[in-house]
N, C-alpha and C positions, 0 to 999 in steps of 0.2 A: 129440752133437747138442744145441745150446742149446735149452732149453725156456722157453716164456713163458706166462704166465697169460692166459686170455682177456680178463679185466678190464684187464690191462696192455696189451693190443693197443689198447685205446681211448685211454689217455694217449699212447702211442707215436705213433699216428696223428695225433692232435690237435696234438701239438708238433711233429713232425718234418715233416708234411705241410702241415697248415693254418696252422701257426705260432700256434696258440692259446696265449695265456698266461694267460687268466683264464676261470674258470667259475663260475657261480652256482649255489648248490645248498643242500640241507639233507642231512644224514647219513641213512643208513637201511641195514638189514641186506641187502636185496637188492642193493644197489649198492657194497657194501663192496669189492669188488675193483677197481672203477673208481675210488673215492676213493683207494686205495692207489696206483694208477697215477699219480695226480696228484703224490703224493710222489716216486714213482721218476722221473718226467720233469719235475720242477719247474715245475708249473703251478699258479699262484695260484688258490685258493679262496676266494670269498666266500659264506660260510655265513650264510644269512639266518634269519629267525624264522617264515617262512611261505612255502611254495613260490609262492604268487602274486607274491611280490615278487621271487623268483628268475627267473621267466619275464618279468616286467616289466623287470627290470634287463637281462637278456640282450637283450630288444627294444630298449631304449634304447642299449644297447651299440652295436647295428648302426647306429642313427642317428648317434651321435657319432663312431664310428670309422670308418664305411664298411665294416666287415667283419661277417660273421654273428656274432651273439652266441649263446653256448652255455650252457644250463641243464641241470642234472642232477636228477632227482626220483626218489624211490623209489615202489615199487608202491602201488596203492590209493589211500589217501587222499593221498599225496605226489603222486600223478598228478592226482586230482580237485582239489587246491587249485591246481594250476597251469592248469587248464583256462580260467579267466577271462583270464589273461594270454596264453594260446596264442589264444584267440578275438580278443582285441584286436589281436594281432599280424596275425592273418589278415586282419581287416578293414582294417588299416592297411598291409598289403602289406610287413611287416618281415620280413627273412631272419633268422629265429629257428631255431636247432637245439635241439630237446628231445630229450635223452636220458633214457629211463625204464627203471627196473626193472619187473619183473613177477613173478607167483608162477611157481615152477619148472614146466618143461615136464612134467615126471614127475607132477606132482600136478594136472593138468588135471581138472576136474570131480569133484575129491575133497574139495572144501571146504577148500582151503589158505588159509593166512594171507593176507588182502588179494587173494584170487583174485576178479577181475572181467573183464569183456570191455572192456578199455581201448581197443582199436582201433575198435570200433564207435562209441564216444563222440567219438574225436578225429578220425576221417576227414573229417566235414564241415567241419571247421575248420582243416584243413592243406592244404598244396599236394601233400604226400606223406606217406604213414605205412606203415611196415613193421615186421615182426617178424624179428630174425635168428636163425635156428635152428641155426647151424653155426659154431662157434668159428673156424675158419680163414677164414670169410667176414666176420667182423667189419670189417676194414679196407675190404672192398669196400662193404659197406653204409653205412659212415660217409663213403666217398667219393661215393656216390649222394646221401646226405643233403645234404652240402654243395652239390653241383651243383643239386640240385632248389631248394635255398633261394634261390640267387642268379640262376639263368639265367632269362631272360624276366622276365615279371612277378614279382618276388621275393615271399617269404612264408614263414610257419613250416612245418617238416617235423618229423616225429616218428619216432623210431627206439625200438623196445621191445627190451630185451636181458635175457633170463631169466638167472637165477643159475646155471642148468645150463652154459651155455655160457661164462659169465663165470669160474666157478671151476674150469674144465678147463685143464690144461697141455697144450700142443701143441709140437712143434718150430718154432721161429720160421720156418723154412724153408717150412713148410706153409701160412703166412699171409703171403705177400707184400703189401708195402705199395704200393698204387697211386701212381703219380704224380699230383701235384695238376694237373687239367686245367680250365683256365678259357677256353672258347672265346668269344672276343669276336666277337660277330656283330651286325649291325644290318640292319634292314629298311629298304631304300631306296625310298621312294615314287616312283612314275613322275614323270617331269618334267612330265608334263601335269597331274598332281595337284598338284605344287609350284607350277606357273604359276598354276593355278586359285586356290589359297590366296593365293597373293602379289597376284593381281588383286583378291581381295575385300580384302585388307589395304591395298593401295595406293590404292583408292579411298575409303578410310574417312575420314569427317570427324572422327568422335568414337570412335575405337577405344579399346579397354581389354584389357590383358593380365592374365590370371590364371593364375598358376602354383601347382600343389599338390605333393603328396608326391613325384610322379613327377619333377619338377624337381630336388628334393633328392636322390632315389636315384639319378639319373643323373649327379650331381655336374657340372652343366652350367654353371657360373658363367661360364666363358669365352665359350661359345657363346651363351648368354643374353645377356650384356652386349654382345657384337656386334650381336645382334638389335635389343635395345632401343636401343642408341646410334644405329643406323642408321634404325630405324623412327620413333623418337622417341614411341613409345607409352607413355602412363602405365600403371604396373604395380602389381599387388598380389601378393605371395608369401605363401602360406598353409602351414600344417601344416609338413611336414618341407622344403618348398620355401623357407621363409623363412630368409634369412641367405645364400642364393646370391648375391645382391646386396644390399648394405647397406640398412637400413631408411631411412636419411637420403640415399638417392640422390635427385637433383633430381626424378626422374620417379615415385619411389615414392609411393604414396598412404596410407602408414601415418600420416602426420601428420594426415590427414583422419579417421581412425579408422573405425569400422564404418560410419559415415554415408556417408563418401566411397565405400566399396565399394557400398553400396546404390544410391546416386545413380549411381554409374559404370554399374553393371549395368543399372538401369532407363532410363538415358539414351543409353547407347552405341548407335551404328548398327552396330559390328562388336565382337565379343568373341572374342579369341584365348584359348582355354583350353587349357593344356598339363599334362598328368598331374594332372588335377583333375576329380573327380566331380561331376556335377550331382545332389547328394543333397539331403537335407531342409533344408540350410542355404539352398539356393536354391530351395526348395520344388519340388525335384525338376525344376528348370528352368522352372517356371511363373512365376517372377518375372521371367523374361527377355522382354521384349515380342515379340510374334510378328513384327514387321517387322526385328527384330535379325539380321544375319547371324552366323553361328557359324562358326569355324575351330577344329578340335579336333586335338590331337596327343595320342596316348597309345599306350603300348606294347601295350596289350590292345585288339585290334580291336573287341571287344563293346562298349567304352565309347564309341567315336566317335559313334555315334547313339543311345546310351542317353538316355532321357528328353527328347530333343530332337534331331531330324534336322539333322546338320551340313550347312552350305552347302559346306564343304571339310573332308575329314577325311584325316589323314597319320598312317599307323600306323609306330611304331618308338619307339626309344629317344629321350628328349627332346633330349639334347645333340646326337645325330647328326641328327636332323630339323631342328633349328634351324639348325645349321651347313649343311645342304643348302638351307634355305629362304631364308636371309639373302641370297645373292647375287641372287635374284629380287626383293628388296625395294627400293622406292624409298627415298631419303633423305628423311625426313620432319619435320615441324616442327608439333607439336600444341600449342604453347604456350597459344594462346588457349583451347582446349578444356580444358587442364589448370587454367587459371586460373579458368574458369567452375566447375569442379568444386570447387576449393579455396574459392572464395567462397562457393558454396552450402553446402559442408558446414560452414565455419565458422559460417554462420548458424544451423545446426542444433545446433552442439556448442559454442556460447558459453558456456552455463552449466557445462558439464562442464570446459572449459578454465579457467574462472574457479575451479571447485572445486579443481582442480589446484593453483593459486596461493595460495589462501586457507586459512589454518588454521581449523579448526573444532572444535567440542565438541558431540557426539561426533565422532570423527574420520571424515571421508568416506573411503570406500574408494579413490576416484580420487586423493584427496590422499595416502593412505597410498602408493600406487603411485608417484606423483610424487616423493615424498621418497625412496623406495628407489632410483629411477632417478638421482635427483641424487647419491646416495652412490656407487652401484655403478658408474654410467656405462656408455658403450656397448661396453666390452670385456668385459663380463660375460656370463654364460649365466644366463638366466632360464627357470624351470619354473614353470608354473601349473596349479593343480589345484583344481577347483571348479566350481560353476554361475555365479552372479554373479560370483564372484572371477575366474572365467576370462575374463569380458569386460572387467573393469577392467585386468587384467594384459595382455590382448592389445593393447589400445588404448593403453596407458600405458607399456609398455616398449618400448625400442628397443635393438638390438645390431647390431654388425658381425660377429658371429661366425655361422659356419654352424650352423643349428639353434639360433641364439643365443636365441630367445623361442619357447618350446615349451608350447603349451597341450594337456596330456596327455589331457583329457577331450573333445578337438575331434573326435576320429575318430568313426566311425560306430558303434561301440559306446558312445560316450558314457561311458566308463569312469572312474569316480571312483576315487581311491586309487592312481592311477599316479604322483602327484606325488613322492612321497618315493623310490620306487625309481628313477624316471628322474633325480632330482636326484643321487642316490648314483652312479649309472652315469655321469652327466656329470662328476662330480668325479673318478672314477677314470679316466675316459677323457682328461680334460684337466685334470690336477692343478695346472697353473700358472694357471688361471682362477678368479675368483671365481665361486661357483655359488650363486645365490639362488632359494629355492623359495618362492612365494607359495601358501599353503594356505588353503582354506576350513576352518572349524572342523569341518564335517561330514566332508568328505573326509580330513582329518588322522587321524580315528580308524581308517580302514581298515588302514593300515600303520605307525601310529605306534611300535610296537615296533621297528620297523626302526632306530629311534635306537640301540638296543642294538648293533645290527650296525655302525652308524656308528662307535660308541665303540670296539668291539673291534677294527675294521679300520682305525681312524684315518682317516675320510672326514669331513672337517670342512665339511659342508653348513650354510648358514644358513637356516633355515625361518622365515618370517614368516607368523603365522596371522592372517588376516583374520576377526576373531571377531566375527560379527554375532549370535552367540547362537542360530543356526537353521541349517536347511537353507534358506538364503536363497531360492534360486530356486524352490523347491517351496512355501516359505511364502507368497511374493508371488503365485506362480501361484494358489494356493488362495485368497488373498484376492480375486484377480479372478474366480475361477470360483464358489466356494461361500461366500465371505464371511468377515470377520474372527472373527465368532463361533462359527465351525464348524472352525477350523483342527484339523488331525490329523496327529500324527506328524512334525512338522515344527520343533519348538521344542527347543532344547538346553540354554539357560542358560548362565551363565558357568562356565567350567571353568579350572582352573590347568594349562594343558597345559605352560607353561613348567616348572612344579615336576616334572611327569613327566619331562621331558627331563633335569632336574637330577638326579632321583633315578636316572637310568640312567647318569649320569657326564658328562653334556653341559653346556652353558651354558644358562640359561633366564633371561628377564626378561619382566616384565608392563609394558605401555606403555599408558597411558590418555590421555597428553596429547600434541598435536601436537609441542611443542618437544622430546620426549624420543625421537622416533622415530630421527634420525639418530645422536644419542649412544649409544642402544641398539644400533644397527646396527655402529657403530664398536667398541664392546665386545665384540659377539658375533664379529665377524671377527678381532679382536686376540686373543681367548681361544684360537684355534687348535683349538677343539673343535667338534663337532656342536652346533648352537645352535638354540634355539627363542625368538623374540620374539613373545610373545602380546599382540596389538594389538585392543583393545577398539574396535570400529567401529560407526558408526551402524546400528542394526538396521531402521530404517524405509527405507533406501535401496534402491531397486530399479534394476537394470541395465536398459538398452534390450532386452538378449537375452531377459529374461523373457516379455515379450509374444510374442516369436517362438516361444519354447519352448511356450507356453500355446496359441498359435494351431496349431502342429504337431500337438497332441493333439486338438484339437476334432474333433468328427464332423461330417459334412456335413449 
């Protein structure tokens, strides 16, 4: 009777059932048997320098591939290092599968190495969390983990695997491998509800469509395209929804920047919100005028009336619901409304548009973004990490790619440091694409040692540091609130981040002049190495997002 190690059941299931070919991890004694299974079953491991990066890379892998990302962490500090990444995935609804070691079962309450109650820490930030206590049930538990991660509203799951069960051999017949089961189901709204939503939309004079991560997670580009083309509604796609339709689509408002979004929200008579939360960015819905009618579509019924009662609500997967709704929609033409929005937006962002086209010394951040866009083009993948940096990248980059412009700190956790891991995952998932990471100098510091990971695993991401020598959004917020003479913990100074990357085996270059931006980018991409272009930018520039951030923190 053939024997198999418990840890090898993990690799066997991942490879044979879920077709997992890449796992993000760091080594550890408690998980040695699982790591060995990856060798046995030819699963690629990307071993990082901090478990936070492993969780974040697995999160991003789910976005860029459409399949759950898997990370493996060891017990105790390995687990706690990953908690930030797990929490970020939970608030972003990303289907992340976290496999974790723990102390041996036999040593419970004995003061074992790295003994801690991991389950009570992780339960509030996962869809599902469990400990497997029986070797023969490892495949069963893995099957449950993957189902919970993807079914319904997706999210992270956590499976704890003690070394007692991983290092035990059992007959392979005692641990049957479950078949991969993915039940495709959709909630079909009543025809009465579909007609009600369509009536609101068909009667709109100034409608606006806002699509969020739910649009991207449902992969609804075809259904969305038919709905937009028939209705003629101007749209903005945000978060993981961006890229389901091209940024340069005639009805997209990304050419109007953040101002176009704000004007559209405050002047629209109907807002169709799909897979998009009314969170702090919309002042929890308060920015929307009371007279504006709301149509909401979401896979989670609790979101339909959250922070604002909807005039029409449709529960279900975005792609399915849009396909069901479109036949009830009248063919529309809102060109006059769109022209009004664009003209009004251009009046507000004229100085920003001029800054994009005008060389300056020191370099304006939006000019830096414009030069990057000019070189990389619409077929690249852009990842943005930072505060003010995030604003300039979001309004300045455009892409035709799915999730082609990703602002990693734009989620509810507002998690800085995600940029480097997300960019690495993007390059691994789509190796044929140029991947450009725009990083604030503050957020660069969280996971900058992952350039070592890039070098070891040949992941040639090009990172441009928007180096304003500060935690820019915090600095400018403090200037607004407590004054320039009382700044605290927000200034960083000029640091040679490019030299650090060179020291790790990558390509690095310092840029201080406008005319050197594009040549430096060319050299970085041609190097074929992980690269850092450290660009000194104007430290006095404040993005329009900073006052919004400042206002969100003010007390009544």
